[in-house]
N, C-alpha and C positions, 0 to 999 in steps of 0.2 A: 731131580736136577743133578744130584751127585752121581747117579748111574751113568749119565751122559758123559761125565768127565773121567770115568774110569778107563783104564788102558784097554781092556777087552772090548768095550763099547766103541772106543775111538778106532780101533783097528777094523772093526766091522763097518763103521761108517766110511773109513778110508777105502777099504776094498770096494764097497758099493760105489763110492764116488769115482774111483778109477775105472771100474768096470762099466759104469754108465758113460764115462767119457769115451772109452774105447768102443763100446757098442754104438754110441751115437755117431761118432765120426766115421767108423767103418760102415755102419749101416747107411748113413747118408751118402757116403762115397759109392758104395755098391749099388744102392737103389738109383742113384743118379746115372751111373753107367748103364744100368738096365733100361731106365726110362728114356735115355737118349737114343736107344735103338728103335723106339716106337716112332711112327710117323706123327708129325705135327707137334712134337714135344721138343723144346729147345731149352737151353740153359739161359735164364734171365739175368743171372748175376754176372756183371761185366768183369769183376775181379776173378771169378772162377773161370770165365771164358779165357781170360789172359793167361791164367795158370795152365789151362788145358792146352792152349796154343803153344806154349813154351815147354810142354811136357813136365811141368813142375807141380801139377795138382796133387799127385800121390805123395811125392816127397814133402810137400807143404803140410798135408794132412798127417803124415807120420811125424813131422816135427811138432805139430800141434799136440799130438798124443804124448810124445816124449817130454816136451816142456810142461804140459798140463799135469803130468804125473811127477816128474822130477822135482819141480820147484816146490810144490806143497810137501812132498815126501821129505825132501832134504831139510827144508826149513823147520818142519815139525820135529824131525829127529835131531838136528844139530842144535836147535835152541832149547828144546825141552820145556818151553813155556806153553801153557795150555791155551792161551789166546791165539796162537798160530793155527789152531784147528779151524779158525775162520777161513783160512786159505782153501779149505775143502769146498768152499762155495763155488770157486772157479770150475773145477771139474764137474761138480754137480749141475751147475747152471748151463755150462757149455755142452755137456753131454745131453742134458734134457732138451736143449734147443735143437741140437743136431739130430737127436732121436725124433723130435717132432718133424723135422725136415724129411727124415727117412720115411716116416709114416705118411707124410704128404706125397712123397714120390711114389710110394707103394699105392696110394689111392689113385694116382694118375696112371699107373701101370695096369691096375685091375679094371 
């Protein structure tokens, strides 16, 4: 348990969380773009459709990446309290969900 609380371990977990977030969001975005070029495939999420119609989909995803990294990173660094590591759950969970969506899109493409 103490090994998890060490600084070296936390940095590894942070890097993994942030990379998972970036890979998930960008993978979902790119796989959706490719999938939408296929016949009979359409976007079912009305929120995403609205963002696409207003050309805000990419900026919104970039903001999600920036906020998803900046908030946990800054709070962990500025407070110095070990329990703020729990904020890494957001990039981990969000990244995993979006990576799952990416894999789903790839399954539709293939």
